N, C-alpha and C positions, 0 to 999 in steps of 0.2 A: 715323437708322439704324434698320432694322427689328430686331425682337427676334432673328430668326434671324441677322442680321448681328452682333448683340452676342454671341451664342453663339459664332460663329466667331472673333470677336475675342478671346475669353477661353478658347479651347479648351485652352490650356496653363496656365490658372490653377489655384490650389490646390484640391484636392478639398474639397468642403464649402462653397464660396463660390458662392451662386446667381449665375448669369450675367446676370440682369436683375432689375428691380424694377418691378412693375406695381401695387404696393399702392395708390398714389394714385388709380388708376382704379377703385377700389372704395370711394371716399370716402363714398358715401351709406350703405353698410352699416357701414363702419368708424367713422364719426363717432358711431354709436349704441352703440358698444362702447368708450368711451374708457378705461375702467379694467379691463375684462375682456379676457382673452386667449382667442380662439376658435381651438381646434385640433380642429375636427370637420368638416373639408372633405369627408370621406368620408360624412358624414351629411347635412349641409345646407351646401353651398358658398355663400359670399357671391356676390351677383350683381354684375357690373360695372355701373358707372354708365350705360353705353350701353343697358342694358335698360330704363331708366326711360322714356325717350321712346317706346320700342316699346310698353310697357305702356299708356301714355297714348294711343298711336295706335290701339290696340285699342278703347278707349272711344270715341275720336273717330270711328272707322270705324262703330261701332254706331250712333252718333247721326246720322251722315251717310247711312248706307245702310240702316239698320234691317234688314228681312228680307233685303235685297240684300247684306248683309255676307257671306253664305255664299259668294257667288261670289268675293269677295275672299279669304276665309279658305281655302277649298278650292282656290283658284286660286293667285295669286302668293305668298300668305303660306306656304301649305303647300309649294309648289314650292321656295321659297327654303330652307326647313328640309330638305326631302328632298335637295336638291342638296348641302347642307352635310353631312348624314349620309353620303350616298354618297361624298363626297370623303374624309371622315375614316375611312371603313371600306373604301375602295377597292372599292366595289361597281360592277358594270358599268353601272348605271343606277338610276333611281328607281322603276321600275314595281313592284318587290317591296315597297316601303315603305308603311306605313300608320300613322296616328297614333291615340293614345288618351290619356285623361287620367291613366291609371295602368297599371302593368304587370299588375295583377291582372285587368283586363279581358282582356288577351291570354292569361293563364294559363287563364282559364275558357273562352275560345273555343277554345284548343288542346285542352283536355280534352274539349270537346264534339265534337271530331273523332274521338275514340277509338271503337273498336268497341262496339256495343250488344248484340250477340248473345252475348257472353261477357264475363267480367270482364277488363277491360283491365289490362295489366301495364306498370309504369313503372319504369325504371332511373334512379337518381339517386344523389347522395352524401348523407351525413348532415350536410352543411355548407351547405345551401341556405337562402336568405332566406325570411322568413315569408310573403311574398306567394305563394310556391309551396308551401312546406312545410306551412303551416297548412291550406291548402285540400286538398292530397292526403292529409294525415293524417286530415282529417275524412271524406273519401270512403272511405278505407281502414277507418276506424272502423265505417262502415256496410256494409262488405263490397262496395263498389262498384268498387274498384280493388285491385290487389295491388302492393305496393311492394317493389322490390329496392334497398335502400340500401347503397351501398358506403362503408365508413369513409373519411373524407378523409385521415386520417393512417395510415401515413407518407405525407407529401405527394409525395415523389419518385416513388413507384410508383402514385399514383392514376390517371394516364392508362392505364397498362397494365392495372390492375385493372378499370377501367371497360370497356375494350375486351374483356378476357377475359370479363367478365360478359355483355356484349352478344352476343358470339359463341357463348357457351355456351347461350344461351336464345333460341331462335327465336321464342318467344312474346312478346318485348318489343315493345310498341307505341309507346312514347315513351322517349326518353333526354333527361333535363333536367339540366344541370350549369352551374355558374357559371364564368365566365372568371376572375374574381377572387373568392375566397371572402370573404363579408362578415365572418365571425367570426375570420379569421386574417390575411387579406391575401395568402394564397398564390395565385399566378396560374398558370393553365394556358397555357403559352407556345406550344405547337404545336397550334393548333386544327385545322389541316389534317389532321394525322395522327390526331388524336382522332376527328374527324368521319368520316374515311374508315374508321377502325377500328370504329366503332359503327353505321355506316349499314347499312341493309337495305331491300329493297323495301317501300314503304308505311310504313316506320317514321318517326315524327316525331323529329327531332333538334333540340333547342332549347338555345341558349346564352344564359344570363342574363348580359348584358354590362354591367349597371348600374354595377359598380365598375371596369369596364375601359374603357368608352367615354370617350375623351378623357383617360384616366388612363394608359393604356399604348398604344403603337402597335398597331393592329389592322388586319389585311389579310384581308378576307373574300372576295377575288376568286376564290380557289381552291375555296371551299365555298359560294358564293352559290347554287348550284343544289342544295345538299344540306341546308342547315341554316337554321333560324330563329334570329334574333338579336334580343334584347329589351334595350332600355336607355331612358334618359330624362334629363331635365334637372335633377333635384334635386341631383345630385352634381357631377361634373366638367364637365358641360355648362353649369353655372352659370346655369340658366334658371329654377330653382324648380320648383314642383309643376305638374302639369297638362300636361307636355310630354314624353310618352313616345312611343316608336315601336317598330315591329317590322319586320324584314326577313323576307319570306316567300319561300321557294324555290318555283319553279313546280311544279305537279303534286302538291303535298302539302296535305292538309286543304282540299280545294276547296269543301266545303259545311259549314261549322261550324253545329252546331245552335243554339249561342248566337250569335244574329245580330241586328244592328240594321238599320234600313231604309236606312241609308247604304250597306250592303254590296251593294245592288242597283244602285248607280250604275254605269253602263257595262255592265250585264248584257244584252248583245245576243244571246248564244248560249244554247243549252239548249232542251229540249222545251217546247212550249206547255203552260201549265197547271202547270208546275213552278216552285217558288220560285227566282227567278234570282239569280245571284251574279256579281259582277265576276270576271274571270279573273286579274287581277293581285293585288297585296297588299291591295287594297281589299276583297277578299272577307272580310277579318277586321275590317272597319269596324263600329262600333257605331251610335250615333245622336247626337242633338244634344249638344254638349259645350262646355265653356268654352275658347275659343280663345286666351286671353291668353298662355298658356305658349308657344304657337307663335310669337307675335309676339316674345316675349323670346328664344326660342332662335334665331330668325332674326337678331336683333340680335347675339347672341353670335357667331354664325358670321361676320357682317360684321366684328365687332371683332377676332376671331382673324385673319381675312384681312388686316385692316389692319396687324397686327403680324407677319404671316407666321409665325404660330404653329400648331403641330400637336401631336398627342398626345405625340410623342417629346420635344419641348421642354418640355411641361407635366410629363411624367414626370421629366425631368432636373432641373427646378426643384424638384419635390417631394423627389427623392432628395438634392439638395444641402441642403435644409432638414433632412431626416432626419439627414444626416451631422453637421450642427452640433449637433443635439439629442443624438444618440447619443454624440458625442465628450464633450459635457458630462456625460452620465449615466455614461459610463465612468469619468470622473474623480470624479464625486460622485453616486452613485445617490440616488434619492428614493423611499423606501418601496417599493411594488411596481414602480415605474418604474426597474427595473434591467435591464441588458441580458441577464442570464441568464434573465429571465422572458419574453423575446420568444418568441412562438409561431413566427414565421418569423424566423430569425436574419438579421443584417445581411449576412452573406456570401452569402445566398441571393438571387440576382438575380431569381428568379421571384416577385416580390411587387408589390403595388399601391402606392398612394400614401399608405398609412397604416401605422402600427406598432401591433401588438397585443401587450399584456402580459397574461399569464395568471397569476393568483394567487388564493388563497382569500380574501384581504383586498381584492379589487378593489372591491367595493361600498363598503367603508369609505373607501378612498382616493378613490373617485369623489366622495364627499361632501366629503372634505377639500379636494380640488382645487376643487370648486364654491365652497366657502366662501372659498377663497383667490383667487377670481376667474378661475379657469382652467376653460374649457369643453372637456371631452372627452366621450366617451360610454362607456356600460357595456353589455356583453352577457354576462350571467351572471357568470362569474368572469374576464371579460376586459375590460380597459380599452383603448380604441382612441384613438390620437393621429393626426389627419389633417392633411395638408399640401396647400396649393393656391396658386394664383396670387395670392390676396389677401394672402398673407403674404410677408414679406421676412426677411432675415438678422437685422434688429433685433428682429423679433417672436420669432424662435427664441432669440436671446440673452435677451430679456425673459422668456421662458418659463423658461429655465434659472435666471435670477436669482430668479424667484419660487419655483421648486422648491427652490432652495438654502435659502430661508427656512423651508421645511417639513421639510427633511431632518434 
């Protein structure tokens, strides 16, 4: 029976019971953590065993093809990844997609599209990840850009406040916002309305989807011609580092100043003597890169297809594990891990696949958990517990048992 079939079979089961168990298919990672409990799927998700053969195939292809490996990498390997991305995001095709080893490359190339004749203005929230926030803060420090940062909280009104800020300021050149905020787990659930609300002629609208891709159902079909979307494999795409991608809407950012020589592939149009660019997403391409992540990501998509799994089912699995842990914490809180400390409460359905607890003693408890063999992560005064396919109900119960010994 496929995983989707198992879900249907247990549709009436008790809330909190995960409908399937794939933990055994992450045996290579799990066997190296026999005593520790890893609850940081939102930070670095374990890779399924199916990715190991793909990683080795990357090495074998390099040995077999040497320089000729790029025809393989940029041909069938990338096309497999692009088709998987397009399927899970409901994109109309793969022409708008482009790979990179990290999302910071995409951030810099997008920034390089902004006007140079005046100081560019960027609208964002105060809850963006470091790959964007650090870079734009540094540019603002030197007076190269102006930032309009909308407070993320209160969460419920964030979309409306972003739209209002975008409509009130015709000088905004870029809007950059996360689908799921890294420091809370709050999710923007109506991307169509948001993008429609903040869009303007020539304005770059960018969605950071790293905590949303394969964590929450995402349909970009209605905004594929209006918004950029950035994500990668380190988290819920289960492919590790070096496997990032961006969807690029046609007609926006056609000639990034930060450009690599791969961006000229397919550049058949344009005036003679001018630096040529591909007209599709490849215009944001860089240069030579480590392709091993693309091999792994392609294997993940094949593995998901084999189980008939999509983001909705992955999200449901994570929520079921969250419910087990939350029920246990409701009965027996553990230090800062108490439900009243949740940044996004359990009754809020607009959240990602991790729980964030905010408390002044978060750093102290992060160390206590580490010493107890529990891996979570720390962001300032916030502890994040992440849930993914490599965990099962027994792992959630084991976490609660270990927390009980600390309470």
